[in-house]
N, CA, C, O and CB atoms as a CASP TS submission, in Angstrom:
PFRMAT TS
TARGET T0000
AUTHOR 0000-0000-0000
METHOD Language model
MODEL 1
PARENT N/A
ATOM      1  N   MET     1      93.700 105.361 116.988  1.00  0.00           N
ATOM      2  CA  MET     1      92.306 105.379 116.634  1.00  0.00           C
ATOM      3  C   MET     1      92.098 104.429 115.459  1.00  0.00           C
ATOM      4  O   MET     1      92.938 104.344 114.564  1.00  0.00           O
ATOM      5  CB  MET     1      91.835 106.814 116.295  1.00  0.00           C
ATOM      6  N   SER     2      91.000 103.734 115.468  1.00  0.00           N
ATOM      7  CA  SER     2      90.756 102.755 114.410  1.00  0.00           C
ATOM      8  C   SER     2      90.333 103.443 113.110  1.00  0.00           C
ATOM      9  O   SER     2      89.883 104.589 113.103  1.00  0.00           O
ATOM     10  CB  SER     2      89.680 101.751 114.851  1.00  0.00           C
ATOM     11  N   LEU     3      90.491 102.718 112.038  1.00  0.00           N
ATOM     12  CA  LEU     3      90.136 103.244 110.720  1.00  0.00           C
ATOM     13  C   LEU     3      88.649 103.579 110.652  1.00  0.00           C
ATOM     14  O   LEU     3      88.267 104.636 110.151  1.00  0.00           O
ATOM     15  CB  LEU     3      90.502 102.233 109.621  1.00  0.00           C
ATOM     16  N   PHE     4      87.817 102.678 111.156  1.00  0.00           N
ATOM     17  CA  PHE     4      86.366 102.898 111.109  1.00  0.00           C
ATOM     18  C   PHE     4      85.968 104.160 111.862  1.00  0.00           C
ATOM     19  O   PHE     4      85.167 104.956 111.371  1.00  0.00           O
ATOM     20  CB  PHE     4      85.626 101.692 111.691  1.00  0.00           C
ATOM     21  N   ALA     5      86.524 104.341 113.048  1.00  0.00           N
ATOM     22  CA  ALA     5      86.185 105.518 113.847  1.00  0.00           C
ATOM     23  C   ALA     5      86.658 106.796 113.167  1.00  0.00           C
ATOM     24  O   ALA     5      85.971 107.816 113.217  1.00  0.00           O
ATOM     25  CB  ALA     5      86.799 105.410 115.245  1.00  0.00           C
ATOM     26  N   ASN     6      87.812 106.748 112.541  1.00  0.00           N
ATOM     27  CA  ASN     6      88.346 107.927 111.868  1.00  0.00           C
ATOM     28  C   ASN     6      87.476 108.316 110.672  1.00  0.00           C
ATOM     29  O   ASN     6      87.121 109.484 110.515  1.00  0.00           O
ATOM     30  CB  ASN     6      89.787 107.673 111.414  1.00  0.00           C
ATOM     31  N   VAL     7      87.136 107.346 109.835  1.00  0.00           N
ATOM     32  CA  VAL     7      86.312 107.631 108.657  1.00  0.00           C
ATOM     33  C   VAL     7      84.913 108.069 109.083  1.00  0.00           C
ATOM     34  O   VAL     7      84.359 109.008 108.511  1.00  0.00           O
ATOM     35  CB  VAL     7      86.228 106.390 107.736  1.00  0.00           C
ATOM     36  N   LEU     8      84.344 107.407 110.069  1.00  0.00           N
ATOM     37  CA  LEU     8      83.011 107.770 110.545  1.00  0.00           C
ATOM     38  C   LEU     8      83.000 109.177 111.139  1.00  0.00           C
ATOM     39  O   LEU     8      82.080 109.955 110.887  1.00  0.00           O
ATOM     40  CB  LEU     8      82.523 106.757 111.584  1.00  0.00           C
ATOM     41  N   GLY     9      84.012 109.496 111.919  1.00  0.00           N
ATOM     42  CA  GLY     9      84.086 110.827 112.520  1.00  0.00           C
ATOM     43  C   GLY     9      84.193 111.926 111.479  1.00  0.00           C
ATOM     44  O   GLY     9      83.509 112.944 111.575  1.00  0.00           O
ATOM     45  N   PHE    10      85.050 111.726 110.485  1.00  0.00           N
ATOM     46  CA  PHE    10      85.185 112.722 109.429  1.00  0.00           C
ATOM     47  C   PHE    10      83.904 112.807 108.602  1.00  0.00           C
ATOM     48  O   PHE    10      83.520 113.897 108.177  1.00  0.00           O
ATOM     49  CB  PHE    10      86.381 112.388 108.526  1.00  0.00           C
ATOM     50  N   SER    11      83.240 111.679 108.369  1.00  0.00           N
ATOM     51  CA  SER    11      81.978 111.694 107.619  1.00  0.00           C
ATOM     52  C   SER    11      80.901 112.468 108.370  1.00  0.00           C
ATOM     53  O   SER    11      80.158 113.244 107.768  1.00  0.00           O
ATOM     54  CB  SER    11      81.499 110.261 107.346  1.00  0.00           C
ATOM     55  N   LEU    12      80.814 112.264 109.658  1.00  0.00           N
ATOM     56  CA  LEU    12      79.830 113.005 110.449  1.00  0.00           C
ATOM     57  C   LEU    12      80.153 114.489 110.486  1.00  0.00           C
ATOM     58  O   LEU    12      79.252 115.328 110.503  1.00  0.00           O
ATOM     59  CB  LEU    12      79.763 112.453 111.869  1.00  0.00           C
ATOM     60  N   PHE    13      81.442 114.812 110.499  1.00  0.00           N
ATOM     61  CA  PHE    13      81.824 116.219 110.413  1.00  0.00           C
ATOM     62  C   PHE    13      81.375 116.808 109.075  1.00  0.00           C
ATOM     63  O   PHE    13      80.898 117.942 109.025  1.00  0.00           O
ATOM     64  CB  PHE    13      83.352 116.378 110.589  1.00  0.00           C
ATOM     65  N   GLY    14      81.525 116.048 107.999  1.00  0.00           N
ATOM     66  CA  GLY    14      81.077 116.503 106.687  1.00  0.00           C
ATOM     67  C   GLY    14      79.578 116.739 106.647  1.00  0.00           C
ATOM     68  O   GLY    14      79.112 117.708 106.047  1.00  0.00           O
ATOM     69  N   LEU    15      78.822 115.854 107.287  1.00  0.00           N
ATOM     70  CA  LEU    15      77.368 116.036 107.363  1.00  0.00           C
ATOM     71  C   LEU    15      77.031 117.289 108.168  1.00  0.00           C
ATOM     72  O   LEU    15      76.165 118.071 107.774  1.00  0.00           O
ATOM     73  CB  LEU    15      76.695 114.795 107.996  1.00  0.00           C
ATOM     74  N   ALA    16      77.713 117.476 109.289  1.00  0.00           N
ATOM     75  CA  ALA    16      77.462 118.662 110.113  1.00  0.00           C
ATOM     76  C   ALA    16      77.827 119.938 109.359  1.00  0.00           C
ATOM     77  O   ALA    16      77.130 120.946 109.471  1.00  0.00           O
ATOM     78  CB  ALA    16      78.256 118.581 111.427  1.00  0.00           C
ATOM     79  N   ALA    17      78.910 119.899 108.598  1.00  0.00           N
ATOM     80  CA  ALA    17      79.299 121.070 107.806  1.00  0.00           C
ATOM     81  C   ALA    17      78.245 121.380 106.751  1.00  0.00           C
ATOM     82  O   ALA    17      77.918 122.545 106.523  1.00  0.00           O
ATOM     83  CB  ALA    17      80.667 120.843 107.138  1.00  0.00           C
ATOM     84  N   ARG    18      77.713 120.348 106.109  1.00  0.00           N
ATOM     85  CA  ARG    18      76.678 120.545 105.086  1.00  0.00           C
ATOM     86  C   ARG    18      75.399 121.098 105.713  1.00  0.00           C
ATOM     87  O   ARG    18      74.786 122.014 105.166  1.00  0.00           O
ATOM     88  CB  ARG    18      76.380 119.218 104.352  1.00  0.00           C
ATOM     89  N   LEU    19      74.998 120.549 106.849  1.00  0.00           N
ATOM     90  CA  LEU    19      73.794 121.050 107.512  1.00  0.00           C
ATOM     91  C   LEU    19      73.997 122.477 108.006  1.00  0.00           C
ATOM     92  O   LEU    19      73.077 123.292 107.955  1.00  0.00           O
ATOM     93  CB  LEU    19      73.407 120.138 108.683  1.00  0.00           C
ATOM     94  N   GLY    20      75.199 122.778 108.481  1.00  0.00           N
ATOM     95  CA  GLY    20      75.504 124.149 108.889  1.00  0.00           C
ATOM     96  C   GLY    20      75.453 125.109 107.716  1.00  0.00           C
ATOM     97  O   GLY    20      74.964 126.232 107.840  1.00  0.00           O
ATOM     98  N   GLN    21      75.962 124.662 106.579  1.00  0.00           N
ATOM     99  CA  GLN    21      75.929 125.482 105.370  1.00  0.00           C
ATOM    100  C   GLN    21      74.486 125.797 104.974  1.00  0.00           C
ATOM    101  O   GLN    21      74.157 126.943 104.668  1.00  0.00           O
ATOM    102  CB  GLN    21      76.657 124.768 104.214  1.00  0.00           C
ATOM    103  N   LEU    22      73.635 124.781 104.982  1.00  0.00           N
ATOM    104  CA  LEU    22      72.236 125.007 104.616  1.00  0.00           C
ATOM    105  C   LEU    22      71.518 125.858 105.659  1.00  0.00           C
ATOM    106  O   LEU    22      70.630 126.642 105.321  1.00  0.00           O
ATOM    107  CB  LEU    22      71.511 123.671 104.445  1.00  0.00           C
ATOM    108  N   GLY    23      71.901 125.704 106.927  1.00  0.00           N
ATOM    109  CA  GLY    23      71.296 126.519 107.976  1.00  0.00           C
ATOM    110  C   GLY    23      71.638 127.988 107.823  1.00  0.00           C
ATOM    111  O   GLY    23      70.788 128.853 108.034  1.00  0.00           O
ATOM    112  N   ILE    24      72.882 128.274 107.456  1.00  0.00           N
ATOM    113  CA  ILE    24      73.284 129.665 107.235  1.00  0.00           C
ATOM    114  C   ILE    24      72.505 130.266 106.066  1.00  0.00           C
ATOM    115  O   ILE    24      72.117 131.434 106.096  1.00  0.00           O
ATOM    116  CB  ILE    24      74.803 129.757 106.969  1.00  0.00           C
ATOM    117  N   GLN    25      72.286 129.456 105.045  1.00  0.00           N
ATOM    118  CA  GLN    25      71.547 129.927 103.870  1.00  0.00           C
ATOM    119  C   GLN    25      70.035 129.926 104.088  1.00  0.00           C
ATOM    120  O   GLN    25      69.279 130.377 103.228  1.00  0.00           O
ATOM    121  CB  GLN    25      71.886 129.066 102.669  1.00  0.00           C
ATOM    122  N   LYS    26      69.597 129.416 105.246  1.00  0.00           N
ATOM    123  CA  LYS    26      68.171 129.298 105.589  1.00  0.00           C
ATOM    124  C   LYS    26      67.401 128.504 104.532  1.00  0.00           C
ATOM    125  O   LYS    26      66.293 128.869 104.138  1.00  0.00           O
ATOM    126  CB  LYS    26      67.545 130.693 105.747  1.00  0.00           C
ATOM    127  N   ARG    27      68.015 127.414 104.089  1.00  0.00           N
ATOM    128  CA  ARG    27      67.375 126.508 103.134  1.00  0.00           C
ATOM    129  C   ARG    27      66.896 125.269 103.872  1.00  0.00           C
ATOM    130  O   ARG    27      67.296 125.021 105.010  1.00  0.00           O
ATOM    131  CB  ARG    27      68.351 126.122 101.984  1.00  0.00           C
ATOM    132  N   ASN    28      66.046 124.500 103.231  1.00  0.00           N
ATOM    133  CA  ASN    28      65.541 123.259 103.802  1.00  0.00           C
ATOM    134  C   ASN    28      66.712 122.284 103.990  1.00  0.00           C
ATOM    135  O   ASN    28      67.487 122.057 103.060  1.00  0.00           O
ATOM    136  CB  ASN    28      64.433 122.636 102.890  1.00  0.00           C
ATOM    137  N   LEU    29      66.837 121.715 105.182  1.00  0.00           N
ATOM    138  CA  LEU    29      67.971 120.838 105.474  1.00  0.00           C
ATOM    139  C   LEU    29      67.917 119.535 104.689  1.00  0.00           C
ATOM    140  O   LEU    29      68.952 118.912 104.454  1.00  0.00           O
ATOM    141  CB  LEU    29      68.022 120.535 106.954  1.00  0.00           C
ATOM    142  N   PHE    30      66.736 119.119 104.286  1.00  0.00           N
ATOM    143  CA  PHE    30      66.585 117.863 103.555  1.00  0.00           C
ATOM    144  C   PHE    30      66.239 118.115 102.086  1.00  0.00           C
ATOM    145  O   PHE    30      65.535 117.323 101.460  1.00  0.00           O
ATOM    146  CB  PHE    30      65.504 116.995 104.210  1.00  0.00           C
ATOM    147  N   ASP    31      66.738 119.218 101.551  1.00  0.00           N
ATOM    148  CA  ASP    31      66.423 119.621 100.180  1.00  0.00           C
ATOM    149  C   ASP    31      67.079 118.709  99.154  1.00  0.00           C
ATOM    150  O   ASP    31      66.399 118.214  98.255  1.00  0.00           O
ATOM    151  CB  ASP    31      66.858 121.055  99.943  1.00  0.00           C
ATOM    152  N   ASN    32      68.365 118.478  99.263  1.00  0.00           N
ATOM    153  CA  ASN    32      69.106 117.689  98.277  1.00  0.00           C
ATOM    154  C   ASN    32      69.952 116.663  99.034  1.00  0.00           C
ATOM    155  O   ASN    32      71.074 116.960  99.445  1.00  0.00           O
ATOM    156  CB  ASN    32      70.007 118.608  97.363  1.00  0.00           C
ATOM    157  N   MET    33      69.421 115.476  99.213  1.00  0.00           N
ATOM    158  CA  MET    33      70.102 114.453 100.009  1.00  0.00           C
ATOM    159  C   MET    33      71.361 113.931  99.325  1.00  0.00           C
ATOM    160  O   MET    33      72.263 113.433  99.999  1.00  0.00           O
ATOM    161  CB  MET    33      69.160 113.300 100.288  1.00  0.00           C
ATOM    162  N   THR    34      71.439 114.035  98.010  1.00  0.00           N
ATOM    163  CA  THR    34      72.629 113.576  97.294  1.00  0.00           C
ATOM    164  C   THR    34      73.845 114.396  97.699  1.00  0.00           C
ATOM    165  O   THR    34      74.946 113.861  97.829  1.00  0.00           O
ATOM    166  CB  THR    34      72.414 113.659  95.775  1.00  0.00           C
ATOM    167  N   ALA    35      73.646 115.685  97.896  1.00  0.00           N
ATOM    168  CA  ALA    35      74.760 116.544  98.308  1.00  0.00           C
ATOM    169  C   ALA    35      75.250 116.161  99.701  1.00  0.00           C
ATOM    170  O   ALA    35      76.442 116.266  99.988  1.00  0.00           O
ATOM    171  CB  ALA    35      74.339 118.025  98.283  1.00  0.00           C
ATOM    172  N   HIS    36      74.341 115.717 100.569  1.00  0.00           N
ATOM    173  CA  HIS    36      74.751 115.247 101.895  1.00  0.00           C
ATOM    174  C   HIS    36      75.664 114.030 101.760  1.00  0.00           C
ATOM    175  O   HIS    36      76.700 113.939 102.418  1.00  0.00           O
ATOM    176  CB  HIS    36      73.513 114.901 102.761  1.00  0.00           C
ATOM    177  N   ALA    37      75.263 113.101 100.898  1.00  0.00           N
ATOM    178  CA  ALA    37      76.061 111.885 100.696  1.00  0.00           C
ATOM    179  C   ALA    37      77.421 112.212 100.087  1.00  0.00           C
ATOM    180  O   ALA    37      78.430 111.619 100.469  1.00  0.00           O
ATOM    181  CB  ALA    37      75.309 110.894  99.793  1.00  0.00           C
ATOM    182  N   VAL    38      77.456 113.143  99.150  1.00  0.00           N
ATOM    183  CA  VAL    38      78.729 113.543  98.534  1.00  0.00           C
ATOM    184  C   VAL    38      79.637 114.189  99.569  1.00  0.00           C
ATOM    185  O   VAL    38      80.834 113.904  99.615  1.00  0.00           O
ATOM    186  CB  VAL    38      78.487 114.515  97.356  1.00  0.00           C
ATOM    187  N   SER    39      79.075 115.052 100.395  1.00  0.00           N
ATOM    188  CA  SER    39      79.864 115.710 101.434  1.00  0.00           C
ATOM    189  C   SER    39      80.418 114.686 102.428  1.00  0.00           C
ATOM    190  O   SER    39      81.589 114.745 102.802  1.00  0.00           O
ATOM    191  CB  SER    39      79.012 116.757 102.170  1.00  0.00           C
ATOM    192  N   MET    40      79.568 113.754 102.849  1.00  0.00           N
ATOM    193  CA  MET    40      80.028 112.730 103.787  1.00  0.00           C
ATOM    194  C   MET    40      81.090 111.841 103.152  1.00  0.00           C
ATOM    195  O   MET    40      82.059 111.464 103.811  1.00  0.00           O
ATOM    196  CB  MET    40      78.849 111.879 104.268  1.00  0.00           C
ATOM    197  N   GLY    41      80.915 111.504 101.876  1.00  0.00           N
ATOM    198  CA  GLY    41      81.903 110.677 101.184  1.00  0.00           C
ATOM    199  C   GLY    41      83.239 111.375 101.031  1.00  0.00           C
ATOM    200  O   GLY    41      84.291 110.764 101.218  1.00  0.00           O
ATOM    201  N   ALA    42      83.197 112.659 100.691  1.00  0.00           N
ATOM    202  CA  ALA    42      84.442 113.411 100.520  1.00  0.00           C
ATOM    203  C   ALA    42      85.184 113.543 101.842  1.00  0.00           C
ATOM    204  O   ALA    42      86.396 113.337 101.898  1.00  0.00           O
ATOM    205  CB  ALA    42      84.157 114.801  99.937  1.00  0.00           C
ATOM    206  N   TRP    43      84.471 113.882 102.897  1.00  0.00           N
ATOM    207  CA  TRP    43      85.118 114.009 104.203  1.00  0.00           C
ATOM    208  C   TRP    43      85.560 112.647 104.737  1.00  0.00           C
ATOM    209  O   TRP    43      86.586 112.553 105.412  1.00  0.00           O
ATOM    210  CB  TRP    43      84.171 114.682 105.202  1.00  0.00           C
ATOM    211  N   GLY    44      84.799 111.592 104.445  1.00  0.00           N
ATOM    212  CA  GLY    44      85.211 110.240 104.840  1.00  0.00           C
ATOM    213  C   GLY    44      86.485 109.824 104.136  1.00  0.00           C
ATOM    214  O   GLY    44      87.349 109.193 104.743  1.00  0.00           O
ATOM    215  N   ALA    45      86.616 110.170 102.855  1.00  0.00           N
ATOM    216  CA  ALA    45      87.852 109.875 102.115  1.00  0.00           C
ATOM    217  C   ALA    45      89.022 110.644 102.710  1.00  0.00           C
ATOM    218  O   ALA    45      90.125 110.110 102.831  1.00  0.00           O
ATOM    219  CB  ALA    45      87.693 110.226 100.618  1.00  0.00           C
ATOM    220  N   PHE    46      88.783 111.897 103.081  1.00  0.00           N
ATOM    221  CA  PHE    46      89.830 112.678 103.737  1.00  0.00           C
ATOM    222  C   PHE    46      90.236 112.025 105.058  1.00  0.00           C
ATOM    223  O   PHE    46      91.418 111.996 105.399  1.00  0.00           O
ATOM    224  CB  PHE    46      89.354 114.125 103.979  1.00  0.00           C
ATOM    225  N   GLY    47      89.257 111.501 105.804  1.00  0.00           N
ATOM    226  CA  GLY    47      89.553 110.804 107.056  1.00  0.00           C
ATOM    227  C   GLY    47      90.373 109.549 106.827  1.00  0.00           C
ATOM    228  O   GLY    47      91.250 109.222 107.627  1.00  0.00           O
ATOM    229  N   TYR    48      90.094 108.838 105.732  1.00  0.00           N
ATOM    230  CA  TYR    48      90.870 107.641 105.395  1.00  0.00           C
ATOM    231  C   TYR    48      92.328 108.002 105.104  1.00  0.00           C
ATOM    232  O   TYR    48      93.244 107.336 105.587  1.00  0.00           O
ATOM    233  CB  TYR    48      90.249 106.922 104.181  1.00  0.00           C
ATOM    234  N   PHE    49      92.537 109.050 104.318  1.00  0.00           N
ATOM    235  CA  PHE    49      93.907 109.457 104.005  1.00  0.00           C
ATOM    236  C   PHE    49      94.618 110.024 105.231  1.00  0.00           C
ATOM    237  O   PHE    49      95.831 109.867 105.366  1.00  0.00           O
ATOM    238  CB  PHE    49      93.906 110.489 102.880  1.00  0.00           C
ATOM    239  N   ALA    50      93.883 110.677 106.121  1.00  0.00           N
ATOM    240  CA  ALA    50      94.478 111.160 107.367  1.00  0.00           C
ATOM    241  C   ALA    50      94.913 109.981 108.236  1.00  0.00           C
ATOM    242  O   ALA    50      95.964 110.034 108.875  1.00  0.00           O
ATOM    243  CB  ALA    50      93.480 112.058 108.137  1.00  0.00           C
ATOM    244  N   TRP    51      94.104 108.914 108.261  1.00  0.00           N
ATOM    245  CA  TRP    51      94.464 107.721 109.030  1.00  0.00           C
ATOM    246  C   TRP    51      95.717 107.071 108.444  1.00  0.00           C
ATOM    247  O   TRP    51      96.609 106.661 109.188  1.00  0.00           O
ATOM    248  CB  TRP    51      93.292 106.711 109.048  1.00  0.00           C
ATOM    249  N   GLN    52      95.787 106.975 107.106  1.00  0.00           N
ATOM    250  CA  GLN    52      96.978 106.398 106.466  1.00  0.00           C
ATOM    251  C   GLN    52      98.219 107.214 106.789  1.00  0.00           C
ATOM    252  O   GLN    52      99.276 106.655 107.082  1.00  0.00           O
ATOM    253  CB  GLN    52      96.788 106.317 104.945  1.00  0.00           C
ATOM    254  N   TRP    53      98.094 108.524 106.737  1.00  0.00           N
ATOM    255  CA  TRP    53      99.221 109.405 107.026  1.00  0.00           C
ATOM    256  C   TRP    53      99.675 109.225 108.473  1.00  0.00           C
ATOM    257  O   TRP    53     100.875 109.204 108.748  1.00  0.00           O
ATOM    258  CB  TRP    53      98.844 110.877 106.759  1.00  0.00           C
ATOM    259  N   ASP    54      98.726 109.096 109.394  1.00  0.00           N
ATOM    260  CA  ASP    54      99.053 108.899 110.801  1.00  0.00           C
ATOM    261  C   ASP    54      99.782 107.575 111.014  1.00  0.00           C
ATOM    262  O   ASP    54     100.741 107.515 111.783  1.00  0.00           O
ATOM    263  CB  ASP    54      97.784 108.946 111.654  1.00  0.00           C
ATOM    264  N   GLN    55      99.338 106.514 110.342  1.00  0.00           N
ATOM    265  CA  GLN    55      99.995 105.214 110.467  1.00  0.00           C
ATOM    266  C   GLN    55     101.418 105.266 109.921  1.00  0.00           C
ATOM    267  O   GLN    55     102.343 104.734 110.536  1.00  0.00           O
ATOM    268  CB  GLN    55      99.189 104.135 109.735  1.00  0.00           C
ATOM    269  N   LYS    56     101.592 105.900 108.780  1.00  0.00           N
ATOM    270  CA  LYS    56     102.914 106.001 108.168  1.00  0.00           C
ATOM    271  C   LYS    56     103.852 106.843 109.035  1.00  0.00           C
ATOM    272  O   LYS    56     105.015 106.489 109.226  1.00  0.00           O
ATOM    273  CB  LYS    56     102.806 106.607 106.758  1.00  0.00           C
ATOM    274  N   ALA    57     103.339 107.954 109.556  1.00  0.00           N
ATOM    275  CA  ALA    57     104.157 108.819 110.407  1.00  0.00           C
ATOM    276  C   ALA    57     104.546 108.097 111.697  1.00  0.00           C
ATOM    277  O   ALA    57     105.670 108.243 112.176  1.00  0.00           O
ATOM    278  CB  ALA    57     103.403 110.122 110.732  1.00  0.00           C
ATOM    279  N   GLY    58     103.619 107.321 112.259  1.00  0.00           N
ATOM    280  CA  GLY    58     103.933 106.558 113.466  1.00  0.00           C
ATOM    281  C   GLY    58     105.032 105.542 113.227  1.00  0.00           C
ATOM    282  O   GLY    58     105.897 105.350 114.082  1.00  0.00           O
ATOM    283  N   GLY    59     105.008 104.886 112.071  1.00  0.00           N
ATOM    284  CA  GLY    59     106.059 103.927 111.725  1.00  0.00           C
ATOM    285  C   GLY    59     107.405 104.596 111.544  1.00  0.00           C
ATOM    286  O   GLY    59     108.426 104.071 111.987  1.00  0.00           O
ATOM    287  N   ILE    60     107.417 105.746 110.898  1.00  0.00           N
ATOM    288  CA  ILE    60     108.675 106.474 110.692  1.00  0.00           C
ATOM    289  C   ILE    60     109.243 106.942 112.022  1.00  0.00           C
ATOM    290  O   ILE    60     110.450 106.856 112.243  1.00  0.00           O
ATOM    291  CB  ILE    60     108.461 107.677 109.753  1.00  0.00           C
ATOM    292  N   ILE    61     108.393 107.435 112.906  1.00  0.00           N
ATOM    293  CA  ILE    61     108.857 107.898 114.214  1.00  0.00           C
ATOM    294  C   ILE    61     109.413 106.741 115.027  1.00  0.00           C
ATOM    295  O   ILE    61     110.444 106.888 115.682  1.00  0.00           O
ATOM    296  CB  ILE    61     107.718 108.584 114.981  1.00  0.00           C
ATOM    297  N   ALA    62     108.749 105.592 114.996  1.00  0.00           N
ATOM    298  CA  ALA    62     109.243 104.420 115.728  1.00  0.00           C
ATOM    299  C   ALA    62     110.594 103.974 115.180  1.00  0.00           C
ATOM    300  O   ALA    62     111.484 103.604 115.946  1.00  0.00           O
ATOM    301  CB  ALA    62     108.229 103.263 115.646  1.00  0.00           C
ATOM    302  N   GLN    63     110.750 104.006 113.864  1.00  0.00           N
ATOM    303  CA  GLN    63     112.024 103.627 113.250  1.00  0.00           C
ATOM    304  C   GLN    63     113.127 104.603 113.652  1.00  0.00           C
ATOM    305  O   GLN    63     114.244 104.178 113.944  1.00  0.00           O
ATOM    306  CB  GLN    63     111.892 103.577 111.715  1.00  0.00           C
ATOM    307  N   LYS    64     112.839 105.880 113.672  1.00  0.00           N
ATOM    308  CA  LYS    64     113.839 106.885 114.061  1.00  0.00           C
ATOM    309  C   LYS    64     114.219 106.730 115.530  1.00  0.00           C
ATOM    310  O   LYS    64     115.380 106.923 115.891  1.00  0.00           O
ATOM    311  CB  LYS    64     113.305 108.311 113.800  1.00  0.00           C
ATOM    312  N   LYS    65     113.259 106.384 116.376  1.00  0.00           N
ATOM    313  CA  LYS    65     113.569 106.162 117.788  1.00  0.00           C
ATOM    314  C   LYS    65     114.524 104.987 117.957  1.00  0.00           C
ATOM    315  O   LYS    65     115.452 105.043 118.764  1.00  0.00           O
ATOM    316  CB  LYS    65     112.283 105.914 118.588  1.00  0.00           C
ATOM    317  N   LEU    66     114.290 103.912 117.182  1.00  0.00           N
ATOM    318  CA  LEU    66     115.193 102.763 117.245  1.00  0.00           C
ATOM    319  C   LEU    66     116.590 103.136 116.764  1.00  0.00           C
ATOM    320  O   LEU    66     117.582 102.715 117.358  1.00  0.00           O
ATOM    321  CB  LEU    66     114.642 101.603 116.410  1.00  0.00           C
ATOM    322  N   GLU    67     116.675 103.915 115.702  1.00  0.00           N
ATOM    323  CA  GLU    67     117.979 104.345 115.199  1.00  0.00           C
ATOM    324  C   GLU    67     118.709 105.197 116.224  1.00  0.00           C
ATOM    325  O   GLU    67     119.918 105.051 116.404  1.00  0.00           O
ATOM    326  CB  GLU    67     117.817 105.122 113.895  1.00  0.00           C
ATOM    327  N   LEU    68     117.991 106.080 116.893  1.00  0.00           N
ATOM    328  CA  LEU    68     118.617 106.910 117.921  1.00  0.00           C
ATOM    329  C   LEU    68     119.061 106.069 119.116  1.00  0.00           C
ATOM    330  O   LEU    68     120.120 106.320 119.691  1.00  0.00           O
ATOM    331  CB  LEU    68     117.649 108.006 118.381  1.00  0.00           C
ATOM    332  N   ALA    69     118.260 105.074 119.490  1.00  0.00           N
ATOM    333  CA  ALA    69     118.624 104.209 120.615  1.00  0.00           C
ATOM    334  C   ALA    69     119.861 103.380 120.289  1.00  0.00           C
ATOM    335  O   ALA    69     120.673 103.116 121.175  1.00  0.00           O
ATOM    336  CB  ALA    69     117.455 103.286 120.984  1.00  0.00           C
ATOM    337  N   GLU    70     120.019 102.966 119.038  1.00  0.00           N
ATOM    338  CA  GLU    70     121.198 102.191 118.644  1.00  0.00           C
ATOM    339  C   GLU    70     122.461 103.045 118.660  1.00  0.00           C
ATOM    340  O   GLU    70     123.539 102.536 118.968  1.00  0.00           O
ATOM    341  CB  GLU    70     120.995 101.591 117.256  1.00  0.00           C
ATOM    342  N   ARG    71     122.353 104.299 118.343  1.00  0.00           N
ATOM    343  CA  ARG    71     123.515 105.189 118.304  1.00  0.00           C
ATOM    344  C   ARG    71     124.016 105.551 119.689  1.00  0.00           C
ATOM    345  O   ARG    71     125.178 105.927 119.836  1.00  0.00           O
ATOM    346  CB  ARG    71     123.177 106.448 117.547  1.00  0.00           C
ATOM    347  N   ARG    72     123.191 105.450 120.688  1.00  0.00           N
ATOM    348  CA  ARG    72     123.602 105.851 122.038  1.00  0.00           C
ATOM    349  C   ARG    72     124.377 104.781 122.717  1.00  0.00           C
ATOM    350  O   ARG    72     124.799 104.954 123.860  1.00  0.00           O
ATOM    351  CB  ARG    72     122.415 106.209 122.875  1.00  0.00           C
TER
END
């Protein structure tokens, strides 16, 4: 998955979580737009770090596969 799609997906999840939170509280969904941006930014940052972790893990797994293939 591309970096853009990962960050965008996590950001949209953050927005949905914020709107769900306000819906449960029965508050106006457009009451504090800054909090929406903060939520999307925080979840987008989490998506970025998740993408980095996935890339690093994929590289380690590929390296281990090569090491195992050489030993056989």
